[in-house]
C-alpha positions as CSV (number, residue, x, y, z in Angstrom):
1,M,32.3,5.9,3.4
2,T,31.5,4.7,-0.1
3,F,28.0,3.6,-1.2
4,S,26.7,1.4,-4.0
5,S,24.9,3.5,-6.5
6,L,21.5,1.9,-5.8
7,E,22.0,2.4,-2.0
8,L,22.1,6.2,-2.3
9,T,19.6,8.0,-0.2
10,K,21.0,11.6,-0.1
11,S,23.4,13.9,-1.9
12,S,25.9,14.1,1.0
13,Q,26.8,10.4,0.4
14,I,28.3,11.3,-3.0
15,D,32.0,12.2,-3.0
16,F,32.4,13.6,-6.5
17,F,31.2,17.3,-6.5
18,K,29.6,17.3,-9.9
19,D,27.4,14.2,-9.1
20,R,26.7,15.5,-5.6
21,A,25.5,18.8,-7.0
22,L,23.3,17.0,-9.6
23,F,21.7,14.9,-6.9
24,R,21.2,18.0,-4.7
25,F,19.5,19.8,-7.5
26,F,17.0,17.0,-7.8
27,E,16.4,17.1,-4.0
28,I,15.5,20.8,-4.3
29,L,13.4,20.4,-7.5
30,P,10.0,19.1,-6.1
31,G,9.8,21.6,-3.3
32,F,10.9,24.4,-5.6
33,L,8.1,23.6,-8.1
34,S,5.4,23.4,-5.5
35,W,6.4,26.6,-3.6
36,S,6.9,28.5,-6.9
37,T,3.4,27.6,-7.9
38,L,1.8,28.7,-4.6
39,L,3.9,31.8,-4.0
40,G,3.5,32.7,-7.7
41,A,-0.3,32.6,-7.3
42,F,0.0,35.2,-4.5
43,F,2.5,37.4,-6.4
44,L,0.7,37.2,-9.8
45,S,-2.7,37.7,-8.2
46,Y,-1.5,41.2,-7.3
47,Y,0.5,42.1,-10.4
48,A,-1.4,40.1,-13.0
49,P,-4.8,39.1,-11.7
50,F,-6.3,38.6,-15.1
51,F,-3.6,36.0,-16.0
52,V,-4.2,34.1,-12.7
53,A,-8.0,34.2,-13.1
54,I,-7.7,32.6,-16.5
55,F,-5.2,30.0,-15.1
56,I,-7.5,29.1,-12.3
57,I,-10.5,28.6,-14.6
58,C,-8.4,26.4,-17.0
59,F,-6.9,24.6,-14.0
60,D,-10.3,23.8,-12.6
61,L,-11.5,22.7,-16.0
62,F,-8.5,20.4,-16.3
63,W,-9.3,18.8,-13.0
64,L,-12.9,18.4,-13.9
65,I,-11.9,16.4,-17.0
66,R,-9.3,14.5,-15.0
67,I,-11.8,13.6,-12.3
68,I,-14.2,12.3,-14.9
69,Y,-11.4,10.3,-16.5
70,L,-10.2,8.9,-13.2
71,S,-13.8,8.0,-12.2
72,F,-14.1,5.8,-15.2
73,H,-10.9,4.0,-14.1
74,Q,-12.3,3.7,-10.6
75,L,-15.5,2.2,-11.7
76,S,-13.6,-0.2,-14.0
77,S,-11.3,-1.2,-11.1
78,F,-14.3,-1.7,-8.8
79,R,-16.0,-4.0,-11.3
80,Q,-12.8,-6.1,-11.7
81,L,-12.4,-6.2,-7.9
82,K,-15.9,-7.6,-7.4
83,K,-15.3,-10.1,-10.2
84,N,-12.0,-11.2,-8.7
85,L,-13.6,-11.7,-5.3
86,K,-16.2,-14.0,-6.8
87,T,-13.5,-16.0,-8.8
88,D,-12.5,-19.4,-7.6
89,W,-8.8,-19.0,-7.9
90,R,-8.0,-22.5,-6.8
91,E,-10.1,-23.9,-9.6
92,K,-8.3,-21.6,-12.1
93,L,-4.9,-22.8,-10.8
94,E,-6.0,-26.5,-10.9
95,K,-7.2,-26.0,-14.5
96,E,-4.3,-24.0,-15.9
97,Y,-1.3,-24.9,-13.7
98,P,-2.3,-28.2,-12.0
99,E,1.2,-29.2,-10.9
100,R,3.2,-26.0,-11.0
101,W,1.2,-24.0,-8.6
102,R,1.7,-26.5,-5.8
103,E,5.4,-25.9,-5.9
104,I,5.0,-22.2,-5.0
105,Y,5.9,-21.2,-1.4
106,H,4.8,-17.9,0.1
107,L,7.1,-16.1,2.5
108,I,4.9,-13.6,4.4
109,V,6.8,-10.9,6.4
110,L,4.9,-9.1,9.2
111,P,7.2,-6.4,10.6
112,A,6.1,-5.1,14.0
113,F,7.3,-2.6,16.5
114,K,5.2,-1.9,19.7
115,E,1.9,-3.3,18.5
116,G,-0.1,-5.3,21.0
117,F,-0.8,-9.0,20.5
118,E,-4.4,-8.3,19.6
119,I,-3.2,-6.6,16.4
120,I,-0.6,-9.2,15.5
121,D,-3.0,-12.0,16.4
122,S,-5.7,-10.8,14.0
123,S,-3.3,-10.7,11.1
124,L,-2.0,-14.2,11.8
125,E,-5.5,-15.4,12.1
126,A,-6.3,-13.9,8.7
127,L,-3.3,-15.8,7.2
128,L,-4.5,-19.0,8.8
129,N,-7.9,-18.4,7.3
130,C,-6.5,-18.0,3.8
131,D,-7.3,-20.7,1.3
132,Y,-3.7,-21.8,0.5
133,P,-1.9,-25.0,1.6
134,K,-0.4,-24.1,5.0
135,E,2.5,-26.5,4.2
136,K,3.6,-23.9,1.6
137,M,3.4,-20.9,3.8
138,I,6.4,-19.5,5.7
139,V,5.3,-16.8,8.2
140,L,8.0,-14.4,9.5
141,L,7.1,-12.2,12.4
142,A,9.8,-9.5,12.4
143,L,10.0,-7.8,15.7
144,E,12.3,-5.0,16.9
145,E,14.9,-5.5,19.7
146,R,14.3,-1.9,20.7
147,A,10.7,-2.7,21.6
148,G,12.0,-4.4,24.7
149,K,10.1,-6.8,27.0
150,K,6.7,-6.2,25.2
151,A,8.1,-7.6,22.0
152,K,9.5,-10.6,23.7
153,K,6.1,-11.3,25.4
154,V,4.3,-10.9,22.0
155,A,6.9,-13.3,20.4
156,K,6.2,-16.0,23.1
157,M,2.4,-15.7,22.7
158,A,2.7,-15.9,18.9
159,K,5.0,-18.9,18.9
160,E,2.8,-20.8,21.3
161,K,-0.3,-20.3,19.2
162,Y,1.0,-20.4,15.6
163,K,4.3,-22.3,15.4
164,A,2.7,-25.6,14.4
165,K,0.1,-24.1,12.1
166,F,2.3,-23.2,9.1
167,F,5.1,-24.9,7.2
168,K,7.5,-22.6,9.1
169,F,6.8,-19.9,11.7
170,L,9.9,-17.8,12.5
171,V,10.2,-14.8,14.9
172,T,13.2,-12.5,14.4
173,F,14.4,-9.6,16.5
174,H,16.0,-6.8,14.5
175,P,19.1,-5.5,16.4
176,K,19.2,-1.8,17.1
177,N,21.9,0.6,15.9
178,L,23.2,-1.5,13.1
179,P,25.6,0.5,10.9
180,G,24.3,1.9,7.7
181,E,20.6,1.4,8.6
182,L,17.7,3.6,9.2
183,P,15.6,2.3,12.1
184,G,12.2,1.4,10.7
185,K,10.2,-1.0,8.7
186,G,12.7,-1.4,5.8
187,S,15.7,-2.3,7.9
188,N,13.6,-4.7,9.9
189,V,12.2,-6.5,6.8
190,A,15.7,-6.7,5.2
191,F,17.2,-8.2,8.4
192,A,14.3,-10.7,8.8
193,I,14.4,-12.0,5.2
194,N,18.2,-12.4,5.4
195,K,17.6,-14.4,8.6
196,T,15.1,-16.6,6.8
197,K,17.5,-17.2,4.0
198,K,20.0,-18.7,6.3
199,E,17.7,-20.6,8.7
200,I,15.0,-21.9,6.4
201,I,15.5,-21.5,2.6
202,R,19.1,-22.7,2.5
203,A,18.7,-25.1,5.3
204,L,15.8,-26.8,3.5
205,S,17.2,-26.3,0.0
206,L,14.1,-24.5,-1.2
207,S,14.3,-23.3,-4.8
208,P,14.4,-19.4,-4.9
209,E,12.3,-19.6,-8.1
210,N,9.4,-21.1,-6.2
211,I,9.2,-18.4,-3.5
212,I,7.1,-15.3,-3.4
213,I,7.7,-12.7,-0.7
214,S,4.7,-10.8,0.6
215,N,5.8,-7.8,2.6
216,F,2.8,-6.8,4.7
217,D,2.2,-4.1,7.3
218,I,1.5,-5.7,10.7
219,D,-2.2,-4.8,10.4
220,T,-2.6,-6.4,7.0
221,R,-5.3,-9.0,6.7
222,P,-5.4,-10.6,3.3
223,Y,-8.8,-11.7,1.9
224,P,-9.3,-15.5,1.8
225,Q,-8.0,-16.2,-1.7
226,Y,-5.2,-13.6,-1.9
227,F,-2.4,-16.1,-2.1
228,L,-4.2,-18.2,-4.7
229,C,-4.8,-15.0,-6.8
230,L,-1.2,-13.9,-6.3
231,T,0.1,-17.4,-7.4
232,Y,-2.1,-17.4,-10.5
233,N,-0.9,-13.9,-11.5
234,F,2.7,-14.9,-10.8
235,L,2.5,-18.0,-13.1
236,K,0.5,-16.1,-15.7
237,V,2.6,-13.0,-16.2
238,K,5.1,-13.1,-19.0
239,N,8.2,-12.5,-16.9
240,P,7.4,-13.2,-13.2
241,F,10.9,-12.5,-12.1
242,R,10.7,-8.9,-13.4
243,S,7.4,-8.2,-11.7
244,S,6.0,-7.0,-8.3
245,F,2.4,-7.6,-7.4
246,Q,0.1,-5.0,-5.9
247,P,-3.2,-5.7,-4.1
248,I,-5.8,-3.0,-3.3
249,P,-5.7,-1.8,0.3
250,L,-9.1,-1.5,2.0
251,Y,-8.9,0.1,5.4
252,N,-11.7,-2.0,6.8
253,N,-10.2,-3.5,9.9
254,N,-11.5,-0.6,12.1
255,I,-13.4,1.6,9.6
256,W,-16.5,1.7,11.8
257,E,-14.6,2.9,14.8
258,A,-12.3,5.4,13.2
259,P,-13.1,9.2,13.2
260,A,-14.8,10.6,10.1
261,F,-11.8,12.5,8.8
262,S,-9.6,9.3,9.1
263,R,-12.2,7.3,7.2
264,V,-12.3,9.9,4.4
265,I,-8.5,9.9,4.1
266,S,-8.0,6.2,4.2
267,T,-10.9,5.6,1.7
268,S,-9.4,8.2,-0.6
269,G,-6.2,6.3,-0.5
270,T,-8.1,3.1,-1.5
271,F,-9.7,4.9,-4.4
272,W,-6.3,6.2,-5.7
273,Q,-4.9,2.7,-5.6
274,M,-8.0,1.4,-7.5
275,M,-7.4,4.0,-10.2
276,Q,-3.8,3.1,-10.4
277,Q,-4.7,-0.6,-10.9
278,E,-6.2,0.5,-14.2
279,R,-3.1,2.3,-15.2
280,P,-0.4,-0.4,-14.6
281,E,2.2,1.7,-16.6
282,Q,2.1,4.1,-13.6
283,L,1.7,1.5,-10.8
284,V,4.4,1.4,-8.2
285,T,4.5,-0.9,-5.1
286,Y,2.8,0.6,-2.1
287,S,2.4,-0.5,1.5
288,S,1.6,-4.2,1.5
289,H,2.8,-5.8,-1.7
290,S,4.5,-9.0,-3.1
291,F,7.6,-9.7,-5.2
292,P,9.7,-12.8,-6.2
293,Y,12.4,-14.0,-3.9
294,K,14.7,-13.9,-6.9
295,V,14.4,-10.1,-6.9
296,F,15.5,-10.0,-3.3
297,Q,18.5,-12.1,-4.2
298,D,19.5,-9.6,-6.8
299,I,18.9,-6.2,-5.1
300,G,18.2,-7.0,-1.4
301,Y,15.6,-4.9,0.4
302,P,16.1,-1.1,1.2
303,S,17.3,-0.8,4.8
304,N,18.4,2.8,4.9
305,I,15.3,4.7,3.8
306,V,11.8,5.6,5.0
307,S,9.9,4.9,1.7
308,D,11.0,1.3,1.4
309,D,7.8,0.1,-0.2
310,S,8.3,2.2,-3.3
311,R,12.1,2.3,-3.3
312,V,12.3,-1.5,-3.7
313,F,10.3,-1.1,-7.0
314,W,12.6,1.7,-8.3
315,K,15.7,-0.2,-7.3
316,A,14.5,-3.2,-9.3
317,Y,13.5,-1.0,-12.2
318,L,17.0,0.6,-12.4
319,Y,18.8,-2.7,-11.7
320,Y,17.0,-4.4,-14.6
321,N,17.4,-1.3,-16.8
322,G,13.7,-0.6,-17.0
323,D,12.6,-4.2,-17.5
324,Y,10.5,-4.3,-14.4
325,K,6.8,-3.6,-13.7
326,T,4.1,-3.8,-11.1
327,V,1.2,-6.2,-11.9
328,P,-2.2,-5.1,-10.5
329,L,-4.0,-7.9,-8.7
330,N,-7.3,-6.1,-8.3
331,Y,-7.7,-8.2,-5.2
332,P,-8.0,-6.7,-1.7
333,V,-6.1,-6.8,1.6
334,S,-7.7,-5.2,4.7
335,M,-5.7,-2.7,6.8
336,D,-6.3,-0.2,9.7
337,A,-7.4,3.4,9.3
338,V,-5.5,5.7,11.6
339,M,-7.0,5.7,15.0
340,A,-5.4,6.5,18.4
341,K,-6.9,6.5,21.9
342,T,-8.0,10.1,21.7
343,L,-9.2,12.4,18.9
344,P,-6.3,14.9,19.2
345,R,-3.8,12.1,19.1
346,T,-5.5,10.7,16.0
347,I,-5.3,14.0,14.3
348,V,-1.5,14.2,15.0
349,N,-0.9,10.6,14.0
350,Q,-2.9,11.1,10.7
351,Y,-0.7,14.1,9.8
352,K,2.5,12.2,10.6
353,Q,1.4,9.2,8.6
354,Q,0.6,11.3,5.6
355,R,3.9,13.2,5.9
356,R,5.7,9.8,6.0
357,W,3.9,8.7,2.8
358,A,4.6,12.1,1.2
359,W,8.3,11.5,2.1
360,G,8.2,9.2,-0.9
361,V,9.3,12.3,-2.7
362,E,12.8,11.2,-1.7
363,N,12.5,8.8,-4.6
364,I,12.6,11.7,-7.1
365,P,16.3,12.7,-6.7
366,F,17.2,9.0,-6.5
367,L,15.3,8.2,-9.7
368,L,16.3,11.3,-11.8
369,Y,19.9,11.0,-10.8
370,H,20.0,7.4,-12.1
371,F,18.1,8.3,-15.2
372,V,21.0,10.7,-16.0
373,K,23.6,7.9,-15.3
374,N,21.8,4.9,-16.9
375,K,22.2,4.8,-20.7
376,K,20.3,1.5,-21.2
377,I,16.8,2.7,-20.2
378,P,15.1,4.2,-23.3
379,L,14.8,8.0,-23.2
380,S,11.1,7.9,-23.8
381,E,10.6,5.8,-20.6
382,K,12.8,8.2,-18.6
383,I,10.8,11.2,-19.8
384,R,7.5,9.4,-19.1
385,H,8.4,8.4,-15.6
386,T,9.9,11.8,-14.8
387,L,6.8,13.7,-15.8
388,I,4.5,11.2,-13.9
389,I,6.4,11.3,-10.6
390,L,7.1,15.1,-10.7
391,E,3.4,15.9,-11.6
392,G,2.2,13.4,-8.9
393,F,4.0,15.1,-6.0
394,W,3.4,18.6,-7.4
395,S,-0.3,17.9,-7.5
396,W,-0.3,16.3,-4.1
397,A,1.2,19.5,-2.6
398,T,-0.7,22.2,-4.6
399,T,-3.9,21.1,-6.2
400,A,-6.2,21.2,-3.2
401,L,-4.9,24.7,-2.2
402,L,-5.3,26.0,-5.8
403,I,-8.8,24.7,-6.1
404,F,-10.3,25.5,-2.7
405,F,-8.3,28.5,-1.6
406,L,-6.0,30.3,-4.0
407,G,-8.6,30.6,-6.7
408,W,-10.1,33.5,-4.8
409,L,-6.8,35.5,-4.6
410,P,-7.3,37.6,-7.8
411,I,-10.5,39.0,-6.3
412,F,-8.8,39.9,-2.9
413,L,-5.5,41.0,-4.3
414,G,-6.3,42.2,-7.8
415,G,-7.3,45.7,-6.9
416,E,-10.1,47.9,-8.0
417,K,-9.1,47.8,-11.7
418,F,-9.6,44.0,-11.8
419,N,-12.6,43.9,-9.5
420,V,-14.7,46.0,-11.9
421,T,-14.1,43.6,-14.8
422,L,-16.6,41.0,-16.0
423,L,-14.0,38.3,-15.3
424,S,-13.8,39.2,-11.7
425,Y,-17.6,39.0,-11.4
426,N,-17.8,35.6,-13.0
427,L,-14.6,34.0,-11.6
428,P,-16.2,32.7,-8.3
429,R,-19.3,31.6,-10.2
430,L,-17.4,29.8,-12.9
431,T,-15.1,28.0,-10.4
432,S,-18.0,27.1,-8.1
433,N,-20.0,25.6,-11.0
434,I,-17.0,23.6,-12.3
435,M,-16.4,22.2,-8.8
436,T,-20.1,21.4,-8.4
437,V,-20.0,19.3,-11.5
438,A,-16.8,17.7,-10.3
439,M,-18.7,16.5,-7.3
440,I,-19.7,13.6,-9.5
441,G,-16.4,12.0,-8.6
442,M,-17.2,12.3,-4.9
443,L,-20.6,10.7,-5.5
444,I,-19.1,7.8,-7.3
445,G,-16.6,7.4,-4.6
446,G,-19.3,7.5,-1.9
447,V,-21.3,4.7,-3.6
448,I,-18.3,2.5,-4.0
449,S,-17.2,3.1,-0.4
450,F,-20.5,1.8,0.8
451,S,-20.2,-1.3,-1.4
452,L,-16.8,-2.0,0.2
453,L,-17.8,-1.5,3.8
454,P,-17.8,-4.6,6.1
455,P,-21.1,-5.2,8.0
456,R,-22.1,-2.6,10.6
457,P,-21.3,-3.8,14.1
458,Q,-24.3,-4.3,16.3
459,K,-23.2,-1.7,18.8
460,Y,-23.7,1.1,16.2
461,S,-27.1,2.4,15.1
462,R,-28.2,3.3,11.6
463,L,-27.1,6.9,12.3
464,K,-23.6,5.6,12.0
465,T,-24.3,4.5,8.5
466,L,-25.6,8.0,7.8
467,S,-22.4,9.5,9.1
468,M,-20.5,7.3,6.5
469,A,-22.3,9.3,3.8
470,L,-22.0,12.7,5.4
471,Q,-18.3,12.2,6.0
472,W,-17.5,13.1,2.4
473,L,-18.4,16.8,3.2
474,L,-15.0,16.8,5.0
475,L,-13.2,16.0,1.8
476,P,-12.0,19.6,0.9
477,L,-10.6,20.0,4.5
478,T,-8.9,16.6,4.5
479,L,-7.3,17.3,1.1
480,I,-5.7,20.5,2.4
481,F,-4.8,19.7,6.0
482,F,-3.9,16.0,5.5
483,G,-2.9,16.2,1.8
484,S,-1.3,19.5,0.7
485,F,0.2,20.5,4.1
486,P,2.1,17.2,4.9
487,A,3.2,17.0,1.2
488,L,4.6,20.5,1.4
489,D,6.2,19.7,4.8
490,A,8.0,16.7,3.3
491,Q,9.1,18.5,0.1
492,T,10.4,21.4,2.1
493,R,12.4,19.1,4.4
494,L,13.9,17.5,1.4
495,M,14.7,20.8,-0.2
496,L,16.4,22.0,2.9
497,G,18.3,18.8,3.5
498,K,16.5,17.9,6.7
499,E,16.0,14.1,7.0
500,L,12.7,12.5,8.1
501,G,13.1,9.4,10.2
502,F,10.6,6.5,10.0
503,W,7.6,7.0,12.2
504,P,5.5,3.9,12.9
505,T,1.7,4.5,13.0
506,E,0.0,3.7,16.3
507,K,-2.5,0.8,16.0
508,T,-5.6,0.8,18.2
509,R,-8.9,-1.0,17.9
510,K,-12.1,-0.9,20.0
511,I,-13.9,-3.9,18.5
512,P,-12.1,-7.2,18.5
513,I,-11.6,-8.9,15.2
514,P,-13.5,-12.3,15.0
515,K,-11.2,-15.2,15.4
516,S,-11.1,-18.2,13.1
517,K,-13.0,-21.3,14.2
């Protein structure tokens, strides 16, 4: 079977040996770098403990500086987020684009698998509550045929309640076992948008230039002026058809009900996205995001890969020879923190979700292979993106272990000759002091997290609020067990050529989301 270059997902799809070997090398590279670092720390702690001790101190100092640097970005993003929430985006559109903005249609895709109607209903209610003309909103509920009778029941309930409330409300059923597809969100979204293209866009002669696709997770609930803010940024950006648009994910839908470790992990994800909003040159589409319909016309949507949310960005970046970017919206959408019916199941689900996100490492061989082949993208841009993506996944897998665990290895493995040195005596004190100062980042994050919390449900006492503060003591453990370990898992799988299928996160809520009036 032959594959288009931008449809490649693994080395085995390449016929030519030299190209296949190059792609395979890039598949091995991330895991090799991470495991070399960790195993090297053990080996050198025994044979060269002085060198490792110096490295650990320098590494901790580097991360202290980086935490301070990123904290400034986080504060800046938070201020912009609060400002954007107070902005009247309709007024700005009326003032600057009084006619043009009313021509923009929003195609909102909600891919679902086995979620109950209560999850889907709350997301559709949130769309209904958005301050955007409903006659310009096309809502696409993308269900899976393999979900069986439950999906059909959900489809019927959704149609009865919402069919007449938007310009168009379409329910699709993604067939199972289509050739060349990977079962999951990406293939479902690709099928649904293609279905919409035939049944709505072409049938009604809608202009592709006037359509923005918002690819949301099924639990995504946009804040009221999201589509107004998105439309404004779409019209304002220099080249809207070479741009994706990224909101900030807040995991507030069930934040009061989720276990403490799940809250820490999800909030940490929010903070990282906030920091990235202040570094747009590094921003890549993630989870719920938006992009022009014209981009879909040019490159389609990834249907054979787990990490479709980021792959659609990299496909566009390569297709347009580097002339593509992600525009930060600094405006929120609300999503679910991981929560299952039992605590053990929540722990397992959290790990699997993090491993699925870490499987975004599959973009590294895809991107670096095409950097070698593409001669039109400037070399400086290739080097910059290569360093950013390699360092990002390397840090994901190794940093928490190096800081909280491996820094003690020279003392345990260095032997008597090293343990009688002044450096051995001072190593734990120096690293402890550095990490204590680095707690400033956690404090800033804690304050911001409280500012972003929805009101405390009446069923919970003030002690629950206290637990929201104390939860940050779990950060070192979450960074290791739900950060480094799933990242190493994903990178090792890629290195060994073991594929990871798409795993949909289970959605459960204890407190119903208020319905619109």
